[in-house]
C-alpha positions in Angstrom: 17.0 23.7 -25.6 19.3 21.6 -24.1 18.8 23.3 -20.8 15.2 22.2 -20.7 15.8 19.0 -21.7 18.2 18.6 -18.6 15.7 20.4 -16.4 12.8 18.0 -17.5 15.0 15.0 -16.7 16.2 16.5 -13.6 12.8 16.9 -12.4 11.9 13.3 -12.9 15.0 11.7 -11.1 14.1 14.3 -8.2 10.4 13.3 -8.4 11.5 9.8 -6.8 13.1 11.6 -3.8 10.5 14.2 -3.4 7.9 11.7 -2.9 9.9 9.5 -0.5 10.6 12.7 1.5 7.2 13.8 1.4 5.9 10.3 2.6 8.4 10.2 5.5 7.9 13.4 6.7 4.2 13.6 6.8 4.2 16.5 9.4 5.7 19.1 7.4 2.4 19.1 5.2 -0.1 17.6 7.0 0.3 18.8 10.7 -1.9 21.8 10.2 -1.8 22.9 13.5 1.5 24.0 12.2 0.9 27.4 10.0 4.1 26.6 8.3 2.4 23.0 7.4 -0.5 24.7 5.7 1.6 27.0 3.8 3.3 24.0 2.2 0.5 22.2 2.0 -0.7 25.0 -0.5 2.7 25.4 -2.4 3.1 21.9 -3.0 -0.5 21.2 -3.9 0.1 23.5 -7.3 3.8 23.0 -7.5 5.8 21.7 -10.5 7.4 19.2 -8.1 3.7 17.7 -7.6 3.2 17.4 -11.5 6.7 15.7 -11.8 5.8 13.2 -9.1 2.3 12.4 -10.5 3.9 12.2 -14.0 6.5 10.0 -12.7 4.5 7.6 -11.3 2.6 7.4 -14.5 5.4 6.6 -16.6 6.5 3.9 -14.0 2.6 2.7 -14.2 2.5 2.9 -17.8 6.1 1.0 -18.4 5.0 -1.9 -16.0 1.5 -2.2 -17.8 3.0 -2.5 -20.8 5.2 -5.1 -19.9 2.3 -6.7 -17.8 -0.9 -5.9 -19.9 -3.0 -7.7 -16.5 -1.3 -4.9 -14.3 -2.6 -2.2 -16.6 -6.1 -4.1 -16.9 -6.2 -4.0 -12.9 -5.4 0.0 -13.1 -8.3 0.4 -15.5 -10.7 -1.5 -13.3 -9.7 0.2 -10.2 -9.9 4.0 -12.0 -13.0 3.3 -13.5 -14.5 1.8 -10.6 -13.3 4.9 -8.7 -15.2 6.7 -11.0 -18.6 4.9 -11.2 -18.7 4.7 -7.2 -18.3 8.0 -6.9 -20.8 9.0 -9.3 -23.4 6.6 -8.1 -23.3 7.9 -5.1 -23.5 11.8 -5.7 -26.0 11.3 -8.9 -28.5 11.1 -5.8 -27.7 14.9 -5.7 -30.0 15.2 -8.6 -33.0 13.5 -6.7 -32.4 16.0 -3.6 -32.2 18.7 -5.8 -35.7 17.7 -7.3 -37.3 17.2 -3.9 -36.0 20.4 -2.6 -37.3 22.4 -5.2 -40.7 20.5 -4.3 -40.5 21.6 -0.9 -39.8 25.1 -1.8 -42.6 26.0 -4.0 -45.1 23.9 -1.4 -43.9 26.4 1.5 -43.4 29.6 -0.6 -46.7 29.5 -2.4 -49.0 27.3 -0.3 -47.7 28.2 3.0 -46.1 31.3 2.6 -43.2 31.0 4.7 -40.7 33.3 4.4 -38.1 30.3 5.6 -37.5 26.8 6.0 -36.3 24.5 8.8 -35.2 21.0 8.5 -33.3 18.6 10.9 -33.9 16.9 14.3 -33.4 18.5 17.5 -31.4 22.1 16.6 -33.2 22.6 13.1 -31.5 24.3 10.2 -33.4 27.2 9.6 -32.9 29.5 6.6 -34.3 32.3 4.1 -36.1 30.6 1.3 -33.9 32.2 -1.1 -31.1 30.2 0.7 -32.3 27.1 0.1 -33.5 27.8 -3.3 -29.3 29.3 -4.2 -28.5 26.1 -2.6 -30.1 23.9 -5.6 -27.1 25.2 -7.4 -24.5 23.5 -5.2 -26.4 20.4 -5.9 -26.2 20.8 -9.6 -22.5 21.7 -9.2 -22.2 18.2 -7.4 -23.8 16.3 -10.2 -21.7 18.1 -12.9 -18.3 17.7 -11.4 -18.5 14.7 -9.4 -20.4 12.7 -12.0 -18.7 13.5 -15.0 -16.1 10.4 -15.2 -19.0 8.4 -14.3 -21.0 9.6 -17.0 -17.7 9.1 -19.3 -17.4 5.3 -18.3 -21.0 4.8 -18.7 -20.6 6.9 -22.4 -23.0 8.9 -21.9 -20.9 12.4 -23.0 -22.0 13.9 -26.4 -19.3 13.1 -29.2 -18.7 14.7 -32.3 -18.3 11.6 -34.6 -17.9 13.0 -38.1 -14.1 11.8 -38.4 -14.2 9.5 -35.4 -17.6 7.1 -36.5 -16.6 6.0 -40.0 -12.5 5.4 -38.8 -11.5 1.9 -38.4 -11.4 0.0 -34.8 -7.7 0.5 -34.2 -8.0 4.2 -35.6 -10.4 4.8 -33.4 -8.3 3.6 -30.3 -5.1 5.5 -31.3 -7.6 9.0 -31.6 -8.8 8.1 -28.3 -5.0 7.7 -26.9 -4.0 10.9 -28.3 -7.1 12.7 -27.1 -6.3 11.5 -23.6 -2.7 12.7 -23.6 -3.2 15.9 -25.6 -6.2 17.2 -24.3 -7.9 15.4 -21.6 -4.9 15.3 -19.0 -3.3 18.7 -19.9 -6.6 20.8 -19.6 -7.3 18.8 -16.2 -3.9 20.1 -15.2 -4.0 23.4 -16.1 -7.5 23.6 -14.8 -6.0 22.2 -11.4 -3.4 24.8 -11.2 -5.3 27.8 -11.6 -8.2 26.1 -9.1 -5.9 24.8 -6.5 -5.1 28.5 -5.9 -8.4 30.0 -6.3 -9.8 27.7 -3.8 -7.1 28.7 -1.0 -7.7 32.1 -2.0 -11.2 31.4 -0.4 -10.2 29.6 2.6 -7.2 31.2 4.5 -5.8 34.7 4.8 -3.2 36.1 3.8 -4.3 35.1 0.3 -1.5 32.8 -1.2 -0.9 33.3 -5.1 0.2 30.9 -8.0 3.4 33.1 -8.4 4.4 33.0 -4.6 7.5 30.9 -3.9 7.9 28.4 -1.0 9.6 31.0 0.7 7.3 33.9 0.7 4.4 31.5 1.5 6.4 30.5 4.7 6.6 34.0 5.5 3.2 34.8 5.0 2.5 31.5 7.4 3.3 34.0 10.5 -0.2 35.9 9.6 -1.9 33.0 8.4 -5.6 32.3 9.5 -8.6 30.2 8.6 -10.9 32.8 6.4 -13.6 30.5 5.0 -15.8 32.7 2.7 -19.6 32.8 3.8 -20.5 35.7 1.5 -23.7 35.0 -0.4 -24.7 36.8 -3.5 -28.2 37.9 -1.8 -28.2 38.9 1.6 -30.1 35.6 2.7 -28.7 33.5 0.1 -26.6 30.5 0.1 -23.1 31.2 1.7 -21.2 28.5 0.8 -19.8 29.2 -2.2 -16.0 27.8 -1.0 -18.1 24.3 -1.7 -17.8 25.1 -5.2 -14.4 25.8 -5.3 -13.5 22.9 -3.8 -15.8 20.7 -6.1 -14.0 22.3 -9.1 -10.6 21.0 -7.5 -12.0 17.5 -6.9 -13.6 17.5 -10.6 -10.0 18.4 -12.0 -8.7 15.3 -9.9 -11.1 12.9 -11.3 -10.8 14.0 -14.8 -7.2 13.5 -15.0 -7.4 10.2 -13.2 -9.8 9.0 -15.6 -7.6 10.4 -18.5 -5.3 7.8 -17.4 -7.8 5.2 -17.2 -8.8 5.9 -21.1 -5.8 6.1 -22.3 -4.8 2.9 -20.6 -8.0 1.4 -22.1 -7.4 2.7 -25.8 -4.1 1.3 -25.6 -5.2 -2.3 -24.6 -7.9 -2.4 -26.5 -5.7 -1.2 -29.8 -3.1 -3.9 -28.8 -5.6 -6.6 -28.1 -8.0 -5.7 -31.0 -11.9 -5.7 -31.2 -12.4 -8.7 -29.4 -11.3 -6.9 -26.1 -13.6 -4.0 -26.8 -15.6 -2.9 -23.5 -13.7 -5.5 -21.6 -14.2 -5.2 -17.5 -16.6 -2.4 -18.6 -18.8 -2.1 -15.7 -21.6 -0.2 -17.7 -25.4 0.2 -15.9 -28.5 -1.3 -17.4 -32.0 -1.2 -16.7 -32.0 -5.0 -16.5 -33.3 -7.9 -18.7 -35.6 -6.7 -21.2 -35.2 -3.2 -21.3 -32.1 -3.6 -24.2 -34.5 -1.9 -26.9 -35.1 1.0 -24.5 -31.5 1.5 -23.5 -30.7 1.3 -27.2 -32.9 4.7 -27.6 -30.9 6.7 -25.5 
């Protein structure tokens, strides 16, 4: 038990050094013309060292925010603004998905063409099945990149059997515990698995979560890009590596919004009901549509 406590605080102390070293030596992990730099990036992207760097930054920001609530509100506004901006941008993938499905139906059923060509100059010409399977990618964009945006907008379904009748400050305590015990840890665990899952479909030799840095640096001698381009069907969508990238992006956004949700819940708990929804940038249908919005 004592060893675990020492290890924990030792890693927090080393986080300052590791962060400073990484920022002052970017070529060691960002210069991808060097194969060892690629392997360092792969290793540290899912490492204990990165976890403690982020965890320590979170502790420092939280401590400053508890001392200066204005700073914590600033963090909330930045993080929620980021979620809203990304979500509002990539929500258009839903419209693109609908339009693409309409084109597929017309081309396949009315013009009886086996392929679709889109673009100017050099068109992108693919089989109908390629475009049809690509709809999964548009759907994945909406699910992964609009998740935190939906959370900010209050659009996720909640089970309120115990939450709804609770007092205001009790709700905020539940929200804080939920973000710390469920939202952020699940995002971290999914990132740990998703990070190596992504890289196993981008390079060879395939990295493993159990590989040490030394072993990955040995593998660097033979490393080469080998981006996955195999579809589920012979002429189907062959960009499935993009789904792995979306999974990692999803984990990062959920983790960041877990921080924003914890900060907002703490500040609203501290300042009382008058601060509920403070600085919250929620979409609206416009003046005169309040009754319609209330039905959703």
